[in-house]
C-alpha positions in Angstrom: -29.6 60.4 13.2 -26.1 61.5 14.3 -26.0 58.5 16.6 -26.4 56.1 13.6 -23.7 57.8 11.7 -21.2 57.6 14.6 -22.1 53.9 15.1 -21.5 53.2 11.4 -18.2 55.0 11.5 -17.1 53.1 14.7 -18.1 49.7 13.0 -16.3 50.7 9.8 -13.2 51.7 11.8 -13.2 48.3 13.6 -13.6 46.5 10.3 -10.7 48.3 8.7 -8.3 48.3 11.7 -6.9 44.9 11.3 -6.0 45.6 7.5 -4.0 48.7 8.4 -0.3 48.4 8.6 -0.4 48.8 12.3 2.0 51.7 12.3 5.1 49.5 12.6 8.0 50.5 10.2 9.7 47.2 10.4 9.8 44.9 7.3 8.1 41.6 7.7 10.5 38.7 7.8 10.6 36.6 4.6 9.1 33.2 5.1 11.7 30.4 5.8 12.7 28.3 2.9 10.4 25.2 2.8 12.2 22.1 3.7 11.4 18.6 2.3 11.4 15.7 4.6 11.3 12.2 3.6 10.5 9.1 5.5 12.5 6.2 4.3 10.4 3.3 3.1 10.6 0.3 5.4 13.0 -2.3 4.2 11.2 -4.7 2.0 11.2 -8.4 2.9 12.7 -10.4 0.1 11.1 -13.9 -0.1 13.2 -17.0 -0.1 11.1 -18.1 -3.1 9.1 -16.1 -5.5 6.4 -17.9 -7.6 5.2 -16.3 -10.8 1.5 -16.0 -11.5 1.6 -16.6 -15.2 -2.0 -16.6 -16.4 -5.4 -18.1 -15.9 -4.2 -21.5 -17.4 -5.3 -24.2 -15.1 -2.3 -26.2 -13.7 0.0 -24.1 -15.6 -1.1 -20.9 -13.9 1.6 -20.6 -11.4 5.4 -21.0 -12.2 6.7 -23.3 -10.8 3.4 -25.1 -10.2 5.1 -27.5 -7.9 7.4 -25.4 -5.8 9.3 -26.7 -2.8 10.4 -24.8 0.3 11.6 -25.6 3.8 9.8 -24.9 7.0 10.7 -21.3 8.0 11.2 -20.1 4.5 9.1 -17.4 3.0 7.2 -17.5 -0.3 5.8 -14.5 -2.3 3.8 -14.5 -5.6 4.6 -12.1 -8.4 1.6 -11.4 -10.7 3.0 -11.2 -14.3 -0.6 -11.4 -15.7 -3.0 -8.6 -16.5 -5.7 -9.7 -14.2 -6.0 -9.6 -10.4 -5.2 -13.0 -8.7 -4.6 -14.6 -5.3 -2.6 -17.6 -4.1 -4.9 -19.3 -1.5 -4.3 -22.4 0.3 -7.2 -24.9 -0.2 -7.2 -25.5 3.6 -7.4 -21.8 4.5 -4.0 -21.7 6.2 -2.6 -19.0 4.1 -3.8 -16.4 1.4 -1.8 -13.7 -0.4 -4.7 -11.4 -0.6 -5.4 -9.7 -4.1 -2.2 -9.3 -6.0 -2.5 -6.7 -8.7 -0.9 -7.0 -12.1 2.7 -6.4 -11.9 2.8 -6.6 -8.1 4.3 -9.0 -5.6 2.5 -10.3 -2.6 3.9 -10.0 0.9 6.1 -12.9 1.8 4.4 -15.5 3.8 6.4 -17.6 6.1 5.8 -21.4 5.9 5.7 -22.8 9.4 4.3 -26.3 8.8 5.6 -29.2 6.7 3.3 -30.8 4.2 1.8 -30.5 0.7 -0.4 -27.6 0.2 -2.7 -27.4 -2.8 -3.7 -23.9 -3.5 -5.7 -21.8 -6.1 -6.8 -18.3 -7.0 -9.9 -17.1 -5.3 -11.1 -15.3 -8.5 -10.2 -18.2 -10.9 -10.7 -21.5 -9.1 -9.4 -23.4 -12.0 -5.9 -21.8 -11.4 -4.2 -24.5 -9.3 -0.7 -25.5 -8.0 0.9 -27.2 -5.1 3.4 -25.8 -2.5 5.4 -28.5 -0.8 7.0 -27.5 2.6 9.7 -29.9 3.9 11.6 -30.1 7.2 
């Protein structure tokens, strides 16, 4: 019986030991003041031409619906509608990806001259043409 009592006291002492002050009389140091670090946003690429996605309105969906740029220039699409849209080349050469309402797509560099009809993947009736000249 005495062995059980001594074992229980030993276990209890081990459990309580870490919570004791440890006998040190020094005052713990205050935690350092938190610092806020910020990472600057990468510079946003500004497109040479920005086409507005106006609405799901056929040939009047994109403004201007017949934009012209030069080879090497960049184009972005700004969605001023309340629906999600894309600007997708009919030949599959480029695609903005989904452009949320109020957002602007990443600028796409036009590397080939030609006339490029495009549409919205979600609303195939939304159409326009981008002309890229030398």
